[in-house]
C-alpha positions in Angstrom: 9.2 -20.8 -3.0 6.2 -19.6 -5.0 4.3 -17.0 -3.1 1.0 -15.4 -4.2 0.1 -12.1 -2.6 -3.4 -10.7 -2.8 -4.4 -7.1 -2.2 -1.6 -5.6 -4.4 -0.8 -2.7 -4.6 -2.0 -2.0 -1.0 0.0 -0.3 1.7 1.2 -3.6 3.2 1.8 -5.5 0.0 3.8 -2.7 -1.6 6.4 -2.9 1.2 6.2 -6.7 1.7 6.6 -7.8 -2.0 10.1 -6.3 -2.5 11.3 -8.1 0.6 9.8 -11.4 -0.5 11.2 -11.1 -4.0 14.7 -11.2 -2.6 14.4 -14.9 -2.0 11.1 -16.1 -3.6 9.1 -16.1 -6.8 6.3 -13.7 -6.0 3.0 -13.3 -7.9 1.1 -10.1 -7.1 -2.7 -9.9 -7.6 -4.8 -6.8 -7.5 -8.6 -6.9 -7.1 -8.7 -6.8 -10.9 -6.7 -9.9 -11.1 -8.4 -11.7 -8.2 -11.6 -10.7 -6.4 -11.4 -13.0 -3.3 -15.1 -12.7 -2.8 -15.7 -14.8 -6.0 -15.2 -18.4 -5.1 -14.6 -19.8 -8.6 -12.1 -17.1 -9.3 -10.2 -17.9 -6.1 -10.1 -21.6 -6.9 -9.1 -21.1 -10.6 -6.4 -18.6 -9.7 -4.8 -20.8 -7.0 -5.0 -23.9 -9.3 -3.5 -22.0 -12.2 -0.7 -20.2 -10.4 0.1 -23.2 -8.0 1.6 -21.2 -5.2 3.1 -22.9 -2.2 2.1 -20.0 0.0 -0.7 -17.4 -0.3 -0.3 -14.2 1.7 -3.7 -12.4 2.0 -3.2 -8.7 2.1 -6.7 -8.1 0.6 -9.5 -7.0 2.8 -12.0 -4.3 3.8 -10.0 -1.8 5.9 -12.3 1.1 6.4 -12.9 0.5 10.1 -15.4 3.3 10.7 -17.2 2.9 7.4 -17.7 -0.8 8.2 -20.3 0.1 10.8 -22.6 1.3 8.0 -21.3 -1.1 5.4 -21.3 -4.4 7.3 -22.1 -6.4 4.2 -19.0 -5.1 2.4 -16.8 -5.7 5.4 -18.1 -9.3 5.8 -17.9 -10.0 2.1 -14.2 -9.2 2.0 -13.0 -10.1 5.5 -15.1 -13.2 6.1 -16.5 -14.6 2.9 -13.4 -13.9 0.8 -11.1 -15.4 3.5 -13.4 -18.4 3.6 -12.9 -19.0 -0.1 -9.1 -18.5 0.2 -9.1 -21.1 3.0 -11.2 -23.6 1.1 -8.9 -23.3 -2.0 -5.7 -23.5 0.1 -7.1 -26.6 1.7 -7.9 -28.2 -1.6 -4.6 -27.4 -3.2 -2.5 -27.9 -0.1 -1.3 -24.3 0.1 -0.2 -22.5 3.3 -2.2 -19.4 4.0 -0.7 -16.3 5.7 -3.5 -14.0 6.6 -3.3 -10.4 7.9 -5.8 -9.7 10.7 -6.2 -7.1 13.4 -6.2 -6.4 17.1 -9.8 -5.2 16.6 -10.8 -8.9 17.2 -10.3 -7.9 20.9 -12.3 -5.6 23.0 -9.3 -3.8 24.6 -10.5 -4.4 28.2 -7.4 -6.2 29.5 -4.4 -4.3 30.8 -1.7 -6.5 29.3 -0.6 -7.3 25.8 -2.9 -9.7 24.1 -1.6 -13.2 23.4 -2.5 -15.4 20.4 -4.6 -17.7 22.7 -6.7 -14.9 24.2 -10.3 -15.2 23.3 -11.5 -12.6 20.8 -14.4 -10.4 21.7 -14.7 -7.8 19.0 -16.9 -4.7 19.6 -17.2 -3.4 16.1 -18.4 -4.6 12.7 -14.9 -4.5 11.4 -13.5 -6.5 14.2 -16.3 -9.1 14.0 -15.8 -9.5 10.2 -12.0 -10.0 10.7 -12.7 -12.6 13.5 -15.1 -14.4 11.2 -12.3 -14.7 8.6 -9.9 -16.0 11.3 -12.5 -18.6 12.3 -12.8 -20.0 8.8 -9.0 -20.3 8.6 -8.7 -22.0 11.9 -11.5 -24.5 11.1 -10.5 -25.3 7.6 -6.7 -25.4 7.6 -3.9 -27.1 9.5 -1.1 -25.0 7.9 -1.7 -21.3 8.3 -0.4 -18.1 9.9 -2.7 -15.4 11.2 -0.9 -12.1 11.9 -2.7 -9.6 14.0 -1.6 -6.0 13.7 -2.8 -2.9 15.4 -1.9 -0.6 12.5 0.1 -0.5 9.3 2.7 1.9 8.2 5.1 2.0 5.3 6.6 4.2 2.7 3.8 3.7 0.1 0.8 5.5 1.3 -1.1 7.3 4.1 -0.5 5.6 7.5 -0.3 6.2 11.2 3.3 7.3 11.2 2.9 9.8 8.4 -0.2 11.3 10.1 1.7 11.5 13.4 4.8 13.2 12.2 5.2 16.7 13.6 6.1 19.0 10.8 7.2 22.6 11.3 4.8 25.3 10.3 6.0 28.3 8.4 7.1 31.0 10.8 7.0 28.7 13.9 10.4 27.3 14.9 10.7 23.6 15.2 12.6 22.4 18.3 
């Protein structure tokens, strides 16, 4: 299968691509190769590369910064995803999109289900929900994967920040 991955070399794509390459032909695209916020570029790239699946790992991920940079968050997480969905519809490509649990408000006391109604309380969550909306409205063949955080071996992440490391002179138990 021909798989196009956006947002390379990001934290997620760096760990995802080697796994995909075991069984698929994978084309990785950095922001220099494809700026998803440029409609013509998105259409031209998908038409030229002819993927069967696009996995969108691109996006605005600075959650706190999005409160002050709502335009940047919406440009990447909503408008860019809108363009990907439009191009995937035109060229009959499946879209896999990485989203977030920030589309929910966190007020329920059970794990969220895919059919739960989003209610974001931040600019970041609202921008990601807008991207999901475009996908759901435009495509019949798509996957939206919501994650609470990412971790991997290729960059700063929750696991690396959480590891307890012994300090010099203090015994580690």
